C-alpha positions as CSV (number, residue, x, y, z in Angstrom):
1,M,98.3,98.4,94.7
2,I,100.7,101.4,94.7
3,I,104.3,100.5,94.8
4,E,106.3,102.9,96.9
5,T,109.9,103.3,95.6
6,K,112.0,106.0,97.3
7,G,113.1,108.7,94.8
8,F,111.0,107.3,92.0
9,K,107.9,109.6,92.2
10,G,108.7,113.0,90.7
11,L,111.5,111.9,88.3
12,K,111.4,113.9,85.1
13,S,112.3,113.1,81.5
14,D,111.6,114.3,78.0
15,L,109.1,112.2,76.2
16,A,111.6,110.8,73.6
17,H,114.0,109.6,76.3
18,L,111.2,108.2,78.5
19,D,109.8,106.3,75.5
20,E,113.3,104.9,74.7
21,V,114.1,103.7,78.2
22,T,110.7,102.2,79.0
23,T,110.7,100.4,75.7
24,K,114.1,99.0,76.5
25,L,112.7,97.6,79.7
26,G,109.7,96.1,78.1
27,F,107.1,98.7,78.8
28,V,104.5,99.9,76.3
29,R,103.1,103.4,76.3
30,G,99.4,102.7,76.7
31,Q,96.8,105.3,77.5
32,W,97.8,108.8,76.6
33,E,96.3,112.2,75.9
34,Y,97.7,115.7,75.6
35,T,99.1,116.0,79.1
36,R,99.4,112.5,80.5
37,A,100.5,109.0,79.6
38,T,100.8,105.6,81.2
39,Y,103.5,103.0,80.6
40,D,102.5,99.3,81.1
41,L,104.6,96.2,81.6
42,K,102.9,92.9,81.3
43,M,104.0,90.1,83.6
44,E,102.7,86.5,83.7
45,D,102.5,84.3,86.8
46,P,103.6,80.9,85.5
47,T,101.9,79.0,88.3
48,T,98.4,80.5,87.8
49,K,98.7,81.8,84.3
50,S,97.4,85.1,85.6
51,D,98.6,88.4,84.0
52,Y,99.7,91.3,86.0
53,Y,100.4,94.8,84.8
54,L,102.9,97.3,86.3
55,R,101.6,100.7,85.3
56,V,103.7,103.9,85.6
57,N,101.6,107.1,85.4
58,T,103.2,110.3,84.0
59,R,102.0,113.8,83.5
60,A,103.4,116.6,81.3
61,E,105.1,119.4,83.1
62,S,105.7,121.3,79.9
63,G,104.7,120.7,76.3
64,K,102.2,118.2,74.9
65,L,102.7,114.6,74.1
66,E,102.8,115.2,70.3
67,S,106.3,116.7,71.0
68,P,109.3,114.5,71.8
69,Y,110.6,117.4,73.8
70,A,107.6,117.5,76.2
71,I,108.9,117.2,79.8
72,L,107.0,114.5,81.8
73,Y,107.2,113.7,85.5
74,I,106.4,110.4,87.1
75,E,103.5,110.3,89.4
76,E,102.7,106.8,90.8
77,A,103.5,103.2,90.0
78,Y,100.7,100.7,90.4
79,I,100.4,96.9,89.9
80,G,97.2,95.0,89.3
81,R,95.9,91.7,88.1
82,A,94.3,91.7,84.6
83,T,90.6,91.1,84.6
84,F,88.3,89.9,81.8
85,P,87.4,91.4,79.4
86,H,89.6,94.4,80.2
87,G,90.7,96.3,83.3
88,L,93.0,95.9,86.2
89,D,92.1,94.8,89.8
90,Y,94.4,96.8,92.1
91,E,93.0,95.1,95.2
92,S,94.0,91.5,94.4
93,P,97.0,90.0,96.2
94,I,100.2,90.1,94.1
95,P,102.4,87.0,94.2
96,D,105.9,87.8,95.7
97,A,107.7,86.8,92.5
98,I,105.7,89.2,90.5
99,L,106.0,92.0,93.0
100,N,109.8,91.5,93.2
101,K,110.1,91.6,89.4
102,A,108.0,94.8,89.4
103,K,110.2,96.5,92.0
104,Q,113.3,95.4,90.0
105,K,111.9,97.0,86.8
106,L,111.1,100.2,88.7
107,S,114.6,100.3,90.1
108,Q,116.1,99.8,86.6
109,L,113.9,102.6,85.2
110,Q,114.9,104.9,88.1
111,Q,118.5,104.3,87.3
112,L,118.1,105.0,83.6
113,L,116.2,108.2,84.4
114,A,118.5,109.5,87.2
């Protein structure tokens, strides 16, 4: 599920600052290569014990990810339920509490990057 947040998509930051603020909010830089990276936040639904991941996709506008000065822009934010043994199911319904927490984290990230 893509989470639409007004003004979020297209935000830009250098890699060092983006790593700093996402870490502060509990995100982990997961997949990355020379021109793109994802930032994941794990959330657990206490009633079902299911794990959900909020994923923020970024792409380098200039530079490569070996450099803290590379400029990245945010593409999309997704949320999905973790599946065994690995992967995310983006089609599963997301509990309201998890979705609200995800939107709150995206809002905080947007404020820190603005």
